N, C-alpha and C positions, 0 to 999 in steps of 0.2 A: 366533572364528568361522572355519570352513573352507568349502570349496565346497559340500559336502553339506549342512551346516547352513544355509548361505545359501539354497540351492535349496529346502529344506524350509520355511524361514521365509518366503521371499518368496511362495511359493504360498499359504500361509495368510493372510498380510497382504493379498495381492491379493484373495482371496475375501472377507475382511472388508470391504475398501474397496468391492468390488462390491456387497455386501449393504447398504452404507451409501449406495449410489447416487452414489458419487464417480466421475465420468467418467474414462476412461483417461488423458486429457491432464493430469489433476490428481493422479494417483496416485503418481508417482515421489517427489515431495517428502514426501507423506504417508507413503509407505512408509519413506523414510529416517528420518523422525522416530520411527517405531515400531521400526525395527531398531537405531537408534543414538540413543536419546532424550537422552543426556547430551552428545552431541558439540556443540561450539560454535565450531568453526573454519571456515575458508573451504571452500566446495564447488566454486564455479565462479569463475574470475577469472584475471587476468593474474598470473604470477609464483608460482603454487603449486608447491612442490617435492613432486611425487608420491612420490618415493623416501623421503621422511621419514615416510610413512604406511604402515601394513601393507596387505596386499593386500585386506583386507576392512574397512578403516578409512577414515573421513573421505571425501575426494574420490574415493579408489579404490573405496570401497563405493558411493558415489553413481553412479559411472560404471558399475559392474556392475549396479546397479538400472536405470539408464536403458537399458543394453544389453539387459537382460532384458525390459523393457517394449517396446522396439523390436522384439525378436524375437517377442514374444507378440502385440502389437497393431498393428505396422507404423506407417503414417502417422497413425493415430489418437492417437499419443502425441507428436507433434511439439511440442516445447516452445518457447514464445516466448523470445527472448533478453533480454527486459526484463520487469520486473514492472509498470512504470507509466512515464508520461512527465510531466515537469513543465515549466512555461514559464519563459522568460527573455526579457526585452525588450532587444534589441540594435539600436540605430539605428532605433528606432520600428518594428521588425519583431519579431514573436513567433517564437521558435525553441523547439522541444521537445527536452528532454534526456531520453534514455532512462536510467532507473534499472535497472541490470543485476541479473540474478538472481545474487547472490553473498552468501555468509554469512561471518561472521567479519570480518576486516579485510584484504581483498585489495587489492593495488595496482591502481589503475584509471587508465587514460588517459582523461581527461574529454572533451577536444575531439572525438574521433571519435564520442562518444555523442550529439552534437548533430545532430539530423536537419536536413539541408539546408545545413549549414555547409561551404561549399566550401573547398578549399585556398587559393584566392585570397583569400577572405574571412578565413580564419584568419591569413594573412600580414599583412592590413591592420588587424587588431585591435590596439588600444592596450592597455597594461597594465590600465587600469581596466575595460575590457570583458572581458578575459580573467578578471580577478578576479570580475566579476559572474557569469560563467558558472560558475566554480569554486564561488562561494558558493551559487548556485542549486542546483548539483549536491549539495553537502554538505547543505544544508537539506532538499532533496528526498529524498535518501537516508535521512536520519534520520527524517523524517516518514512516508515510505512504509514504512519498516521498523518503525516503531512499530506500524503496523497489521498488518504481516506477523508481528511478534513475538506477536501476539495469537492466531495460528492454533491454538495448542495448546488454547485454551479451547473451540474448536469440536469437538474430538474427543469422541466419545460417552462415553469412559471418564473424561472430566475431572470432577473433583468440586469443587464442585457443578456439575452439568451445566447448560448454558444451555438456556433454553426454545426450543421450535421457533420461536416468534415472534421471539425475540431473534436467532437465527441467520439467519432469513429476512431481517430488516431489515438486518442487517450485510452480508449478501451483496448486497442491493440498494444499500446505501451504497457499497460498493466498486465496483460496476458504474457508479454515477453518477460516482464519482471518475475512473475510467478513461475514461468517455464525455466528460469535459471536454476531454481532449486530442484525442479523435476529432473533436469539433465544430470545434476550431481547425484541425486538420490537413486535414480533407477539404474543407469548404466555407467555412472561416473564418466559422463561425456563432458569433459572439461571444455573441449573445443565448441560444442554446441552451446554450453552455458556462456562461454565467452561471446559468441555471436549474439545470443539473446540479450546479454547485458548491454552490448553496444547498441542494439536495436531499441532497447528501452530508453536509453539516454537520448538517442537521435529523435525518437518519436515524441518524447516529452518536450524537447526543445522546439520541435516543429509544431506541436500542439500549442505551446506558448505563443509562437508567432501567429498561428491561426486565431487563437483566442483573443489576441490583442489587435486583430484585424490589420496586421501589417502586411500580410501576404495571403494570397489565395492558394488552394491546394495545387492548382496548375502551375503557379509561379514557383512554388517550393520544389516541384518535381523537375524543373528545368535548370539548366546551368545558370549561375554557378552554385546552386544549392545541391540538388540531387541527393546523393548519399555522402557528400563531403561534410564530415562532422565538424571540421574546423570552420568551414564557411557558415554553417548553420549556427555554430557557437558565436561567431563574430556578429551575426545579425541579432542574436539574442542580447549580446553585450551592448549593442547600440541602443537597445530599448531599455535595458536595466543594468546599471553598474554592478548590481549584486552578483551577476554571473562571473565576475572576476574571482569570486571565492571558489569556483569550481574549475578554474582554468587548468590546474594540474590534473584533475580528474578527466577532463576532456582530452588533454594531451595523451594520457594513458590510453583512453578508449579509442582515439583516432588512429592509434598505431596498430589496431587489429585489422588484418586484411579481410576483405569480404568473403574470401574462400576458406576462412579458418575452419569452417565445419567439415571440410573435406581434406584437410591437411593430415598427412601421416604423422607429423610431429605434434605430439600432444602437449597442450598447455599444462604447466605444472600446477599442483594444488595450491601452493602459496600465491601464484600469479592469478589463478581464477578467483580466489577469495578477494584479493586486492581489486580485481576488475569488477566484481559484483558490487563491492562497497563503493567504488567510484561511480558506478551506474546509479546506485541508490541515492547518493548525494546529489547527483545532477537531477534525478527525478524529483526528489523532495523539494529542491529549490524551485524547479519549474512549477510544481503544483502550488506552492505558496504564492508565486508571482501571478499565476493564472487566477487564483481565488482571492488575491490580495490579502492573504492571511499572514499573521505574525509567525515566524519560524518557531518550530519546536526544537529542531536540532541544535544542540549546544546553546540553547536559550537558558539564561540563568534561572528563569521562572520554572521551567520544566526540570532542570537539574535539582533545584531546591525541592520540588515535589517528590522526586524519586528518592531523595535522601531522607525523607520523613520516615 
């Protein structure tokens, strides 16, 4: 690809994304996946050697795409520097770790990604606390990117295409996942975070059932499904034995009452951290089964990559 080819292709890709109602802030990564569908290396992150890629390849191509979108749409395409935040409990306080937007296996400095972790606090951490942060980051990265790996099935040209109902509930599920961190960050609303975590798991499992064409949205809304997390889980287990691996997580989540948001009794910080991680594990598994992807979470291949 040269400059003229790039300019011609990016114009067409942008028109296509506009027709699909993708907002400008979400187009750069979608555009890259269409211009370089087979690329599987790092795009953003510490330690990338740009000289090892061609001018219209990998991270260099992505930079040209983001520059093009910045020139075309200005501030409307300002990208966040993280895809999601996951919790870790340190000295009975919840800290949120930003999972950066980075593909492939970039080198990442983890401690600077922990919101609110001061230099003085970092110096005081003992080895077990540092390891807890690193483990939470590794698990979070794997689970968050299991969902992100699923993005190609949302494309309109994917075969077989997902139904409108499946795509809609997946988008809602991802919003619920991200809202968990917002609840903790803004007002320390542990009850709201608890509700959002449960909703993420429920909607991801329902998306799995919709994506595999086992049920329609109308059927899922009726008895015995509704908002009964255990019944939805049983239906998922019938379709894939892999769901047995998250049975304990579902048991934890189904114990959350629907009115938890309005309860005067606040969920404790340790419990909300455990609840969010249970939700993330359920969501990651659902995403892998929807996209028929190999799991990242606790996969020996990914563990080996992180230890390099």
